C-alpha positions as semicolon CSV with decimal commas, in nm:
position;residue;x (nm);y (nm);z (nm)
1;M;0,013;-0,038;0,040
2;A;0,130;0,322;-0,075
3;D;0,098;0,663;0,094
4;E;0,006;1,026;-0,017
5;I;0,400;1,022;-0,137
6;G;0,474;0,696;-0,275
7;S;0,577;0,532;-0,035
8;N;0,521;0,174;0,005
9;H;0,433;0,053;0,340
10;F;0,474;-0,281;0,472
11;A;0,497;-0,425;0,821
12;I;0,856;-0,635;0,981
13;T;0,610;-0,940;1,069
14;S;0,922;-1,124;1,308
15;A;1,282;-1,038;1,364
16;G;1,593;-1,224;1,536
17;K;1,615;-1,072;1,851
18;L;1,951;-0,951;1,757
19;A;1,846;-0,774;1,532
20;L;1,512;-0,645;1,663
21;N;1,760;-0,517;1,963
22;A;1,988;-0,333;1,716
23;I;1,713;-0,107;1,529
24;D;1,786;0,224;1,706
25;Y;1,603;0,545;1,645
26;P;1,710;0,774;1,523
27;K;1,972;0,632;1,322
28;H;2,075;0,610;0,940
29;G;2,214;0,329;0,731
30;R;2,260;0,226;0,396
31;V;2,165;-0,066;0,132
32;T;2,465;-0,271;0,094
33;A;2,351;-0,605;-0,040
34;L;2,113;-0,655;-0,273
35;F;1,953;-1,000;-0,410
36;E;1,589;-1,130;-0,578
37;R;1,485;-1,254;-0,235
38;S;1,656;-1,065;0,036
39;F;1,850;-0,760;0,082
40;Y;2,070;-0,606;0,351
41;I;2,120;-0,283;0,518
42;E;2,368;-0,150;0,752
43;I;2,297;0,071;1,069
44;N;2,571;0,181;1,303
45;D;2,777;-0,133;1,238
46;N;2,482;-0,364;1,273
47;W;2,351;-0,606;0,974
48;F;2,020;-0,683;0,865
49;C;1,867;-0,895;0,604
50;F;1,491;-0,817;0,498
51;G;1,272;-1,071;0,346
52;A;0,955;-1,201;0,306
53;S;0,717;-1,461;0,517
54;S;0,980;-1,735;0,325
55;L;1,259;-1,570;0,463
56;P;1,443;-1,880;0,747
57;L;1,399;-1,698;1,102
58;G;1,710;-1,617;1,202
59;P;1,949;-1,351;1,425
60;L;1,969;-1,097;1,142
61;N;1,686;-1,178;1,008
62;L;1,376;-0,930;0,967
63;Q;1,067;-1,146;0,790
64;T;0,793;-0,880;0,654
65;N;0,466;-0,894;0,469
66;V;0,587;-0,770;0,164
67;P;0,436;-1,013;-0,151
68;A;0,620;-1,355;-0,193
69;N;0,725;-1,308;-0,553
70;I;0,872;-0,960;-0,495
71;N;1,225;-0,924;-0,675
72;W;1,393;-0,669;-0,464
73;Q;1,651;-0,604;-0,787
74;A;1,332;-0,465;-0,956
75;S;1,207;-0,316;-0,680
76;G;1,355;0,058;-0,724
77;L;1,598;-0,028;-0,443
78;Q;1,960;-0,002;-0,510
79;L;2,272;-0,050;-0,358
80;E;2,372;0,299;-0,118
81;D;2,011;0,341;-0,051
82;Q;1,953;0,552;0,223
83;V;1,808;0,409;0,506
84;K;1,681;0,625;0,782
85;I;1,505;0,509;1,151
86;S;1,203;0,665;1,301
87;A;1,004;0,592;1,585
88;F;0,812;0,361;1,453
89;H;0,947;0,274;1,069
90;I;1,274;0,160;0,902
91;H;1,277;0,431;0,580
92;F;1,389;0,366;0,229
93;G;1,402;0,689;0,103
94;S;1,043;0,806;-0,036
95;R;1,010;0,424;-0,146
96;F;0,915;0,206;0,104
97;A;0,847;0,202;0,485
98;F;0,896;-0,062;0,746
99;S;0,687;-0,059;1,036
100;Y;0,890;-0,273;1,380
101;R;0,677;-0,192;1,583
102;D;0,469;-0,516;1,621
103;A;0,751;-0,709;1,524
104;E;0,759;-1,074;1,670
105;S;1,111;-1,125;1,831
106;W;1,247;-1,419;1,792
107;Q;1,526;-1,620;1,945
108;P;1,619;-2,061;1,960
109;D;1,451;-2,219;2,222
110;P;1,644;-2,324;2,508
111;T;1,817;-2,618;2,541
112;I;1,687;-2,904;2,692
113;D;1,931;-3,169;2,891
114;L;2,164;-3,316;2,706
115;D;2,195;-3,677;2,754
116;K;2,499;-3,899;2,573
117;T;2,377;-4,171;2,472
118;T;2,053;-4,016;2,298
119;I;2,324;-3,741;2,119
120;A;2,520;-4,057;1,945
121;A;2,266;-4,197;1,887
122;G;2,081;-3,854;1,664
123;L;2,415;-3,835;1,483
124;T;2,382;-4,200;1,377
125;T;2,064;-4,092;1,247
126;L;2,208;-3,769;1,069
127;T;2,419;-3,970;0,899
128;Q;2,157;-4,241;0,765
129;Q;1,923;-3,927;0,673
130;A;2,135;-3,694;0,517
131;L;2,363;-3,906;0,282
132;S;2,095;-3,836;0,053
133;M;2,046;-3,473;0,075
134;A;2,377;-3,369;0,146
135;P;2,545;-3,150;-0,119
136;A;2,872;-3,237;-0,287
137;D;3,004;-2,848;-0,235
138;G;3,084;-2,718;0,082
139;L;3,187;-2,875;0,436
140;A;2,957;-3,139;0,422
141;S;3,122;-3,393;0,353
142;F;3,285;-3,430;0,687
143;L;2,967;-3,512;0,771
144;F;3,073;-3,902;0,709
145;P;3,377;-3,993;0,793
146;D;3,393;-4,301;0,620
147;G;3,466;-4,101;0,323
148;S;3,085;-4,248;0,160
149;L;3,074;-3,873;0,028
150;I;3,383;-3,724;-0,205
151;A;3,552;-3,417;-0,031
152;A;3,437;-3,052;-0,220
153;L;3,720;-2,922;0,043
154;P;4,032;-3,157;0,081
155;C;4,218;-2,875;0,204
156;A;4,008;-2,822;0,503
157;A;4,101;-3,180;0,657
158;P;4,413;-3,054;0,845
159;A;4,248;-2,777;1,010
160;I;3,914;-2,986;1,092
161;A;4,117;-3,275;1,212
162;A;4,284;-2,956;1,426
163;M;3,939;-2,834;1,518
164;T;3,809;-3,182;1,639
165;K;4,127;-3,174;1,861
166;F;4,069;-2,868;2,055
167;I;3,712;-2,943;2,111
168;G;3,837;-3,268;2,304
169;D;4,120;-3,139;2,513
170;E;4,047;-3,136;2,830
171;N;4,344;-2,779;2,839
172;P;4,285;-2,615;2,507
173;N;4,472;-2,307;2,420
174;S;4,434;-2,084;2,092
175;E;4,758;-2,189;1,974
176;I;4,578;-2,494;1,905
177;I;4,349;-2,384;1,622
178;R;4,494;-2,054;1,508
179;E;4,634;-2,140;1,222
180;S;4,296;-2,365;1,134
181;V;4,098;-2,090;1,203
182;I;4,314;-1,859;0,952
183;S;4,260;-2,147;0,691
184;L;3,902;-2,152;0,772
185;I;3,860;-1,810;0,710
186;G;3,718;-1,716;0,367
187;L;3,764;-2,047;0,221
188;G;3,502;-2,211;-0,012
189;P;3,189;-2,123;-0,248
190;G;2,877;-1,898;-0,095
191;L;2,791;-1,578;0,003
192;T;2,922;-1,660;0,390
193;P;3,213;-1,899;0,307
194;S;3,169;-2,257;0,378
195;G;3,473;-2,220;0,641
196;D;3,302;-1,916;0,794
197;D;2,977;-2,093;0,860
198;F;3,161;-2,439;0,964
199;L;3,306;-2,189;1,224
200;G;2,987;-2,056;1,329
201;G;2,836;-2,386;1,392
202;M;3,123;-2,462;1,641
203;M;3,029;-2,169;1,801
204;I;2,694;-2,245;1,838
205;A;2,750;-2,623;1,961
206;S;2,981;-2,535;2,217
207;S;2,760;-2,296;2,331
208;L;2,472;-2,539;2,345
209;L;2,674;-2,751;2,551
210;G;2,780;-2,479;2,797
211;E;3,177;-2,551;2,693
212;Y;3,252;-2,156;2,754
213;E;3,590;-2,144;2,779
214;K;3,643;-2,339;2,450
215;L;3,402;-2,090;2,345
216;R;3,580;-1,756;2,395
217;I;3,861;-1,909;2,277
218;L;3,665;-1,987;1,938
219;V;3,521;-1,655;1,982
220;D;3,886;-1,417;2,002
221;T;4,039;-1,665;1,738
222;V;3,807;-1,595;1,477
223;E;3,781;-1,235;1,565
224;T;4,141;-1,207;1,492
225;A;4,099;-1,393;1,153
226;A;3,772;-1,206;1,057
227;S;3,901;-0,911;0,846
228;A;3,991;-1,204;0,564
229;T;3,606;-1,241;0,495
230;N;3,310;-1,042;0,406
231;D;3,113;-0,770;0,622
232;I;2,837;-0,987;0,547
233;S;3,007;-1,322;0,703
234;R;3,129;-1,158;0,946
235;A;2,773;-1,008;1,081
236;H;2,689;-1,395;1,103
237;L;2,971;-1,521;1,276
238;K;2,927;-1,240;1,548
239;A;2,574;-1,378;1,610
240;A;2,691;-1,733;1,609
241;A;2,987;-1,586;1,866
242;Q;2,642;-1,555;2,089
243;G;2,495;-1,888;1,996
244;I;2,256;-1,808;1,747
245;G;2,225;-1,907;1,414
246;A;1,957;-1,946;1,199
247;E;1,570;-2,121;1,267
248;P;1,625;-2,414;1,075
249;L;1,969;-2,499;1,192
250;H;1,853;-2,463;1,551
251;A;1,552;-2,728;1,505
252;T;1,859;-2,993;1,348
253;I;2,049;-3,015;1,645
254;S;1,733;-3,046;1,818
255;D;1,655;-3,319;1,636
256;I;2,008;-3,500;1,657
257;V;2,025;-3,446;2,045
258;T;1,670;-3,570;2,081
259;N;1,714;-3,812;1,854
260;R;1,369;-3,731;1,665
261;D;1,436;-3,891;1,352
262;Q;1,091;-3,832;1,184
263;A;1,122;-3,467;1,292
264;L;1,525;-3,383;1,148
265;K;1,413;-3,526;0,809
266;A;1,186;-3,205;0,779
267;S;1,423;-3,037;0,960
268;L;1,663;-3,123;0,707
269;K;1,485;-2,993;0,406
270;R;1,443;-2,653;0,556
271;L;1,825;-2,640;0,637
272;D;1,853;-2,734;0,279
273;A;1,701;-2,405;0,198
274;I;1,959;-2,200;0,341
275;G;2,218;-2,041;0,102
276;H;2,441;-2,246;-0,154
277;C;2,552;-2,529;0,116
278;S;2,552;-2,277;0,418
279;G;2,338;-2,452;0,610
280;W;2,498;-2,798;0,557
281;D;2,816;-2,632;0,625
282;A;2,720;-2,462;1,006
283;L;2,555;-2,834;1,014
284;T;2,918;-2,957;0,987
285;G;3,052;-2,757;1,225
286;V;2,820;-2,837;1,480
287;V;2,835;-3,182;1,437
288;I;3,222;-3,206;1,442
289;T;3,166;-3,023;1,795
290;L;2,911;-3,310;1,949
291;R;3,133;-3,596;1,836
292;A;3,479;-3,437;1,976
293;W;3,227;-3,382;2,275
294;L;3,129;-3,721;2,317
295;T;3,421;-3,814;2,384
296;N;3,556;-3,663;2,678
């Protein structure tokens, strides 16, 4: 619906808690990335991703009530368009305005009690179900230690082995993983590279498991190497450092740790829709962390 000056008014219906809390009146920002089905803005060093209701929930994501078939690249939005926050709206010049005052805040559900036997069974279920779904690209091959899926990025194997050892060590330190993190940052395909998503998955899993000292080391080490990747990926890594990723990833993790085999199938399908192979790369980081933790 357009108002008297031509703005199309819509509403943000659901938003990641991190994104919603970062909306800061009366700040200004800009459009930083533009795709057919979503776009990113940056305001005061905080990043937000806008999309229709089909956009997965996530820490940076803002679901809106725009038409499902909208093409943002054809909508008139352009890179570097100015963004303004008012008391109740986010404005894109005189073209679009999104109300945020009634947006529903999303964050992952609290973790239930973790049982090692159940988690081990859930990981077995995962490998059985994932083999026919996992992509050839990225790091998903490392979900299958038996080599049943050929590695697209075999160069990552030494780094992943070192990261696995780090999680399993009783007295870990940053020197164990420094070079591995450096080699993973920016590695592989996608808007958020595979190596970044893998490290994000490790941080999310470490938070889930209550491995806070290892999480601290991971976060500090990733921060020192993050200049090697792009702004959008750094924003997602910052969210992962707080234990938060995309909702389909959290649903998949929950189904693994509780060994809900039927629910897991549906969660994996939704995970598969995240990025080029980003959902799978993040899941690989989670699974590597869970496996290493089970050996403690």
